[in-house]
C-alpha positions in Angstrom: 0.0 0.0 0.0 1.1 3.5 -0.7 2.6 5.7 2.0 0.1 8.5 1.7 0.9 11.9 3.1 -1.7 14.4 4.4 -2.5 17.1 1.9 -3.6 20.8 2.1 -5.2 21.9 -1.1 -5.6 25.6 -1.9 -8.7 27.0 -3.6 -7.1 26.8 -7.1 -7.1 23.0 -7.1 -10.1 21.6 -8.9 -12.7 20.1 -6.6 -12.8 17.0 -8.8 -9.2 16.4 -7.9 -9.8 16.9 -4.2 -12.9 14.6 -4.3 -11.0 11.9 -6.2 -8.2 11.9 -3.7 -10.6 11.7 -0.8 -12.5 8.8 -2.5 -9.1 7.0 -2.8 -8.5 7.4 0.9 -6.3 10.4 1.0 -6.5 12.8 4.0 -7.2 16.2 2.3 -8.0 19.5 3.9 -9.1 22.4 1.7 -8.0 25.9 2.5 -11.4 27.3 1.6 -12.9 25.3 4.5 -10.6 27.0 7.0 -9.8 30.4 5.6 -11.8 33.1 3.8 -11.2 33.6 0.1 -8.3 36.0 -0.4 -6.3 34.8 2.6 -2.6 35.5 1.9 -0.3 32.8 0.4 2.1 33.0 3.4 -0.8 32.3 5.8 -2.0 29.3 3.9 1.6 27.9 3.5 2.4 28.4 7.1 -0.8 26.6 8.1 0.0 23.6 5.9 3.5 23.5 7.5 2.1 23.8 11.1 -0.4 21.0 10.3 2.3 18.9 8.7 0.6 18.7 5.4 1.9 18.7 1.9 0.7 21.8 0.1 -1.1 21.1 -3.2 -1.5 24.2 -5.4 -1.8 25.8 -8.8 -1.1 29.2 -7.3 2.3 30.7 -8.4 2.3 32.9 -5.3 2.3 29.8 -3.0 4.9 28.2 -5.2 7.1 31.2 -4.7 6.5 31.0 -0.9 7.7 27.4 -1.0 10.8 28.4 -3.0 11.5 31.2 -0.6 11.3 28.8 2.4 13.5 26.4 0.6 16.1 29.0 -0.2 16.0 30.2 3.4 16.6 26.6 4.6 13.3 26.4 6.4 11.8 22.9 6.6 8.3 22.0 5.3 6.6 18.7 4.5 6.4 19.3 0.8 4.8 21.3 -2.0 3.1 19.9 -5.1 2.6 22.4 -7.9 1.3 22.5 -11.5 0.1 25.5 -13.6 -3.6 25.9 -14.0 -3.2 25.9 -17.8 -2.5 22.1 -17.5 -6.2 21.6 -16.8 -6.9 22.2 -20.5 -5.0 19.1 -21.5 -5.7 16.7 -18.6 -8.5 15.2 -16.6 -8.5 15.1 -12.8 -7.4 11.5 -12.9 -4.1 12.5 -14.4 -3.2 14.7 -11.4 -4.5 12.1 -8.9 -2.4 9.5 -10.5 0.8 11.5 -10.4 0.2 12.3 -6.7 -0.5 8.6 -6.0 2.7 7.7 -7.8 4.6 10.1 -5.6 3.3 8.2 -2.6 4.9 5.0 -3.9 8.3 6.6 -3.9 10.7 5.8 -1.1 11.2 9.5 -0.2 9.0 11.7 -2.4 10.1 15.0 -0.9 13.9 14.7 -0.8 13.4 17.9 -2.8 10.5 19.4 -1.0 9.1 21.1 -4.1 7.6 18.8 -6.7 6.3 20.0 -10.1 3.8 18.0 -11.9 4.8 18.0 -15.6 2.6 18.8 -18.5 0.4 16.0 -19.5 1.3 14.4 -22.9 
């Protein structure tokens, strides 16, 4: 069985992806359920870190927050990012499959920032 990690999805992640992950047994918390829309990227990222969850996002600002933390040597559980434009070429199952494949890796967050590549 996969070694699933808890996730924190921001409001840019399609609901179908969140629902699909939950249906497959993933522990997913949505930012929109805890914070009002428009909450700053730093606040969301810090919450994910405090709650020991991997941040899942399509938001470039949150990606930049993760990069800044990494550059500063600050530890965090992980960040999974892909641009919103990828939604045009892929169904939710593509992103779910990539995240599930990460869980099969021995140490998926050796590099704490993971980029999902463009679907083919």
